[in-house]
N, C-alpha and C positions, 0 to 999 in steps of 0.2 A: 373666547380664546385665553383670556387672562386666567380663567378658572382650570386649565388644564394643568394636572400635576405631572412634573418631570422627575423622574427618579435616575440618579446616577448609580450605576452598577460596575462592579469590577468584571463580572462576567455574566454571561447567560446563555442557556441552552435553548434552541428553537428546533422543533421537530416538524416537518411537513409530511403528510401522508395521505395517499389516495389510491386510486387505480393505477395499474401500470401505463394507462394510457392518459393519465391526468397530468403528466409532465413534472412529476415531483422532483425528478433527478435535476432537471433543468431549473426549476425554480430555487432549489437548494443550492445548485451550484452558482446561479446568479447573484443570490443573497450573499453567499460566501465571499464571492468574488469583490463585491462591493465593500463588504466589510474589510477585506484584506487591503484594498488599495487605499483606504482611509486610515490604515495604520493600526488595525485591531489583529491581535493573534487569533488564528482560527485552528480548529480541528474538525474534520467532518467524519461522518459514517453513512455512505449510501446504503441502503439494504433494501434490495429488490428481489422478486422471486424468480426462479428458473422458469415458471410457467408464465412466460411474458403474455401468452394468449389465454390466460385463465379468463372465465366468464366475468363479465363486468359486474362490479359490486359485491364478488365473492371473496371470502378470507384468502383464497390462495392466490389472488392476484394483487394483494396490497403492496405497493411500493412507498418505501419511505427514505428520508433524506434528514439526518440530524446533524446540527452544526453547534459548535460551542465557540462563542466568540468573546474574548478577554481584552483587558487592558494590560495584562501581563501574560507570560508564557502560559499556555494551556497545553496539557499533555494528552488529553483524551476528548472525545467528543461529548463527555459528560454521561452520568448515569441516568438521569432524570431530566425532563424537558420543563423549563419554565413556562414556555408557550407552545402549545400544539395546535396547528392547523390541521383539521380533519375535513377531508373533502367528502367523506361518506361514511356510514355506519360501520362498514367493515374495516375501514382504517382505524376507526375509534376503537373497536372490539380487539384488534390486534395489538395497539399500542398504548391502551389506557394505563397499563402498569408502569409505563414510562414517564408518567406526568407526575410531576413533583406536587406534594401538598402545599397549597398556597399559590399553585399555578393557575394558568387560564387555558381554556379550550375555545378556539375560534373554529366554528363548523359552519358548513354550508346547509343552512336549513332546508334548502330546496331538495336537497339529496337525502333528506331523513324522512321520506314518506313511507307509507306502510310496505310497498313493494320492496323498497331499498332495505328495510329493516328485516324483512323475511329472507332476502338474499343472503344477509349478513348472519342469519340464524338467531336472531332476536325473536323471542315468543311474546313480548309485550310491545305497546306503543310508545314506552319510554325507556330508551337504551340506557340513560344516565342512572335511572333507578335500578335497572336490571343489572347493571355493571357495579352496582354500589360505590358510584364515583363520590369522592369525598366532598363533604360540604364546603370544605376550604378552597375547593378548585372553582374558579369564575367561569360560568358558562356564557359564551358570547355568540348567539345565533346572529348569522350574517347570509342574506340571500344571494350567494356568490353567483349562482347560476342565472337568476333572474337580472341581477345588475349587470353581469357580461353581456346578456342578449340586448339589454337596453343600450349598453355602451357601444355595441357593434351594430345597431339598427341603422341601416342604410349603407352598409359596407358591401352588400352584396354577395356576403359569404353565405354558404349553406349550413344547416343546423349544426352538424357535426363539427365543421371547422370552427364556429362560434363557441361551442362548447369547450373545444381544445384550448381556448384562449383564457377559460377561467383561472388558470394557475397563475396567469399573469396579473389577473385582479387581486388574487390572494398575495402575490409578491409585492404589489404596490401598497397593500394595507398593512403588510409587515415591515416595509421600509418606512411607512409612516409611523409605525409603533416604535421603531427603534432609531428614528431621525437618520435614516440613510439617505444620502444625497441621489436624487433623481437623475441628475445628469450622468453620473457614474453608472447607474443601472441602465440607462438609455444606451449608453456607449456600447456596453456589453450585448445588449440586444441588437444593435445596429450590426455589429461584428457577426453575430449568430445567424441573422436572417437577411443579410445584405443582398442576397440572390433572389429573394422573395419579397418584393416591395410591398404587396399587399398584406402579408402576413406581418411584415415589419411594422407598417403603419399601424395595423390592428392591434399588436401587442403592445406598442408604446401607448397608443390612447388607452387600452385596457388598464395597463399598469398605473398610468397617471390618474384614472378614474378611481382606482383601488386606493390610492394614496390620498385623494380628495375626500372618498368616502369617510375613511378613517379621520381625517382632518375636520371634516364637517359634523360628524356624528360624536365624535370623542369617545366612542364606545364607553365600557364599563370599567376600564383599567388605565393606568396612567401610561404616559410614553416614557421611553428609557433612552439614556445616553450611555455609551461605553466608551471612555476615553481612549485616545491612541495609546498603544503600548510605549512604556517608558523603557522597556527591555531592549528594543530593537537598536541594533547597531545602524549608524547612519548608511545608506546606500539605496540602491533600487530593488523593490520587493514586488512580488506577485503571489497569488495564490497558485499551488501547482499540486497535481495529482501525483501519486507515487509512480504510477506507469510512465506518466510524462516526463518526470524527473529521472527515471530510469533511461528513457530514450535519450535526454540530454546529456546524462552521464556518458553513455556510448558515444555520442557525436564530440563530446569534450576530449575524451580519451584519444580518439582517433586523431583529432586536430594536435593534440599534444605529442602524439607519437609519429606524427607526420605520414600516417596511413589512411587510406581509404577505408570507410565502414561498409560492411556488408552484413545484412540480416537475411538469414534464410528461415522461413517461418511457416506454420499452418495456424490460421486463426483458431483460437480456442478462449472460451470464458475462464478467467477474467483477465486474460493475458493480451487480447488482441489489440487493445488500444497502443501497446508499444510499437507493434507492425504499422498501425495506422498513423501514428505520430512520425515515425522514421519515413514512411513513404512520402510524405509531405516535403521532406528535406532534400530534394535532388538538387536544390540550390547550394547545398554544402557538400555535395559529391556522394551523398549516401545512396547505396544501392540496395534495394528490397526486393527479394524473390518471394513471393507468395507460393507456396507448393501445395501439392494436392494430398500430402500426409506428413506426419510429424518425422518419419524417418528421412523423407526426401529434404524437408527443411534443415535438419541437422546435417545431412549428407552435402548440401551444397555449401553450408557454413565451413565444413571442414576443408572441401575443395578450395574455397576462398582463402582460407587460412593458409593451407599449402602453398597458395599462389602469392602470399606476402601481405594479406590484408588483415585488419582487425576484424575478426569474424564472430557472429553472434547469432544465437537462435533464443526464441522465447516461447513458452509453453506454460502449462499448468501440470498437475500431478499425473493425471493419465497419459498424458504426452511425454513426460519425463520417462515413464515405464517404456514407452515405444522407442525413444531415443537411446536407451541404455547400452545397447550393442555399439552403436556409432559412437557413444561416448569413450567406451573401452578402446575403440580404434583411435580416437584422438589421445588417449592416455598412452597407448602402445607408439603411436607415431611421434608423441611428445610435440604436439602442435598447440599454439595459444587458441583458446576458445571460450567465449563467455556464453554460458547457459542461464536463462533467467527463468525461474519456475515461480509463477504467481500462484501460490498454493490456495486450493479451494476444498470444500468440506466433501468428506465421504470416500469411499471406494468407488470404483468403476465410474460412472457419470456423476454419481453422488448428488451433491448440491452445488452446482456450479457457480452459483452467485453468492454463496455463503463462505467464511473464512475458518481456516484451520491452520494448524502447524504440523500437520500429520505427514509431511514428505522428508522430514529430516533422516530418518534411517535410510529411505530411498536414496536420498542424496549422497549419504556417507558410504552405503554399501551396495546399493542397488545395481551391480554389474557383475558379470562373470569375471572369474580370475580375481587377482590382486591388482585392483584398478583405482588407486587413491587419487582423489581430485581435491581441490581447495573449495571449501564451503564458507560463503559468507551470508549473513542476514542484516539487511537494513531494518531500522526500528521505526521510522516516521516517514510519511510521504516525501518530505523535503530532503531527508538524508538517503533516500534511494539514490539521489544523484551522487552524493560522495562515494558509497559503497559500491556502486556500479562502475564508477570511475575507478576506484581501487581494485575492483576485479579485474577490469580491463589491463591496469597496470601489472598486476601480479601475473596474469595470463601471459602477457607479452614478455616480461622480464624473467619469468620461471618456465616458459614453454610448457604449459599445461591447461587444461580445462579448469575453468572455476564455475561453480555453480552459485547463483545468487537467488537466496530463498526469500522472496518477497511473499505477500499473500493478499487475498482479496480486500482485507481491511484497509492495509495502507496503499495497495495499488489503486483502489478506487477513491480512497479518502484523500483530501487535501488538507494542505497545511500552508503556513505563511513561509516564503523562501526569498532569500537574499540571493539575488543574481551574482554569481562569483565573476571575478576577472580571471580571463584565462591566463594571464601571465603569473598569477598568484597560485595556480594550481601546481601539485607535484610534477617533476618532470617524469617522462616515461621513456625508458631507454631498452628497446627491445633487444634481445640478446643475438644480435648479429654475429656471424662468424668474422673473426679478425681478417684483415685483408692479407695478412702475411701468413695465414694459417696454411700449414702443409698436410698433405693426405687426408684431406677432409672426407668424412662419410657420415652416414646417417645418424650414428650414435657419438659422434664427436661432441664432447660436452668440457665445460669449465669444471676441472676436479675439485675446485674448492666448493662451489655450490651445487654441483651435480646437475646443472642446467645445460641441455642440448643446445649446441650452436645453431642459429637458423640462417641457412643459405637459400634465398630466395630463388625459386627456379628461373634460369636464365642467366645467373651471375656467372660470368667466365670463370673458369678454373674450378668451380665448386659443384660440379655435376654429381648428383647422387641418387640412389633409390630408397623409397621409404614405403612402409605398408604395415599391415596388420599381424604379420608374422614376427615371432620373436627374433631379435638381432643379436649378433655377436657384439659383446661390448667394445671390443677393439677394433674389429673390421668392418662392423656394419651389416655384413651379409647375413642371410637367414641362418639361423642356429637352432638346434634341438638339444644341445649339450645340457645336461642337467645342472651343472655348477655355473655355466654361464647364465642359464634361466634364473637361478638363485640370485646372482650377482645383479642381473637386470631388475628384477623384483625388488631386492633391497636398494638398488640405486634410485628407481622411481620414488620409493617411499621415502628415502632421506631427502630427496629434492623438495617433496612437499612440506616435510618436517622442516626444512631450511627456511621456509616462507616465514616461520616465526621470527626471523632477523627483520623482516619487513612489517610487522604488525605491532600496534602498541601494547602495552602491558595492561592487564586487567585492573581496572580503577575500582576502588570501594567508596561509595557514596554514602557518606554518614560517619559514625564513630566505629573505629576499628575494634573497640572492645564492646560492641553492641550485644545485646541478648539475643538477637535474631538477624541472620543474614538472609535476606531475599534474593533469589537468583532466577533470572530469566533470560530470554534470547529472542532477538528479532522483534517483532511487532507489540510484544507485550510490555515494553519498556515505559510507556506512557502511563499506563493504568497502574504499573507497580511503582513508578516514582511517584505518582500522586498519592497511593496508598502510604508509602513509607513516609512522605512529607507530611501527611496529615497526622499519621500515628506519633511522629516525632513532636509535633506541635501540641500535641496531647500528653506530652511527657513520657512516652513510650521511648525505649531505646532500640531503633531498628535501623540496620544498614541494608545496602543493596548493592549486587554486583551483576552486571548486565554484559551479555556476550553478543558481539557482532561477528567476531571471527570465530567459526565453529570448528574447521578443520584447515590447518592445525590450530589447537587452542592456544591462546597467549602463554608464554613460557612461565609465567608466575601463578598460573591457575591453581595448581595444588598448593601452593603456599597461601593463597587467600583463602580457599575453601576450607582448608584444615584449621584456620584460625579461630573459627567460631564454635561454640558449644552447640548451637542449634541453626541448622541451614534448612531452607524449604526452597525447592525447585518449581517454579510456576509455568505451566506451558499449556497451550491448545492442543493438547493430544493426551494419550494414556500414559506418558511417562519416557518418551523417547530421548530427550536430552538427559534426564536423570540416569537413565540406563547407559547412556555413552560416557557420562562423566564417572559413573562407577567403574566401568571398564577401562577407562584411561587412567584414574586415579585410584589404585587398590586399597581398600581400607576406608574409603570415603564414607561417612555416615551422613545420609542427607534424607529429608524428609520430601513429600510431594503434594502438590495441589494441582489437580488436572481437570480440564474442562473441554468436552468435545459436543458442543451444541450448535456449531455453526455460527456462533456469536463470540465477539471479544469479551474479555473480562469486564466486571464492573468493579469500580473502587469499593463499592458497599460490601460485596462478597468476599474480596480480598482482605479487607480490614477485619471482617468477622473471623475468616480462617486463621490470620495471624494472632488476633487476640486469644483464640483457643490454643495456639501453640505455645504462646507466652506464658499461659497459666500453669 
């Protein structure tokens, strides 16, 4: 024991990968949670296939989970892994490019037999030589399957169930490697499997055996410690996914507004977790209706909004397309509605488990007629809470639909989150009709803000009709008058523009006289921020501006973007935000860097691109 080398690190990246049935998502989540509760900063990237039932051991079925752990704020899951746990040859082949030189690969040697190599498309008996794995990478073969079978000998479990537990052996081994407390890990396992006592007991035993295996063998690499983050403000913390943070943002907003929360939803990858999380909160008065299709989901939410609730619906890109007519109805009726779009890759069904930012123009313009809505985009898993809360606040105070553009990267990813105090959250004041208002109708509004007054049905003296046909600006009845239609279109547009009063100005991170301004929106912030910080530390002069409020844009947007000689807009699509900025700010001269691969940016590729621009 006295010969064990312990290295103190500022940060480390760990990648778990195997078959979809190997429990890599659970393993990565548990390791992340344990790291978070002991005070480390975390950023995670679950990456799993749409082919959940792909043949075992094949490339199409590889599931991975990457986590970046730090003693100070980490903005990305990391470009390359320091430690890679490979459960089979397919996982090795798919992820080998993600392993850092000087890193280590722990692999289940039991799963690297001839038949396994053939399934993964290897043509030789040595996959590491075939892949030209760097000599700087330490290879650590471990008989994970055999050791798991020995660990559970006598449990009376069938062979398949035993093999399902080898991820826990790997978890215990990695917990030893990074000095993670086993009692915390056991706590999470107990919560996960409390209704399955045999599985619970087996998993805890296997995990502890994995820990002891590492402790007794000492492997070929040192153990590591990552100190608790010194950047964290005192308070209660937990790890949280973007989807869960989104759910909590809706709950908190309903509480602050004094309203009941209703979600009308159809399950769709990668947004389903929002519905599932909210369905568990009946104790907080949350009502969830799982519908048979996307249109029914939003239609029920519109009905709930009309009845006086904080109403929401969640979906992904294909579902947003189906909801477009109903969103137009909410625009016409001027009802508060929160629409959460967890974006995914590709047109049609595309790549449901992969990430892109390709729904932006659909969110801005994807409806018939002039149907403007507010569009907001969170940047990290934890700030999905804040921006969903703000989306709810804007919807209720401006009587408008608000689209929240999350994506698979931050929706499924996790980060450290400080639990907020409800009393410290901003007030939410729904735009109710004043009690002394006279001659109320469906279009009665505050002429200063252009926001329609909300009379909840059943309020005595404020009976009215509302619907999807154009209404007379003054009388509220149905109107086809051309000039009235123009006035209503202009009014609804001005109402959305007035939201600028409630959103912060665009900030510049870095030197306002920088040689290059990097611009992004939504989930790209972490990678862009890390890149800009790296380049500035090397003596480059680069600044950054990042957008969370898309429509309307912050009122100082043109001023900021025209301040720099060179500006590059980076996004995970073919240039949608860049096109939008050019349309909104005539004469704007901007460059683009775009990626549409179902994967987030890497810091390395961004730095290379910015270096080229600076030359």
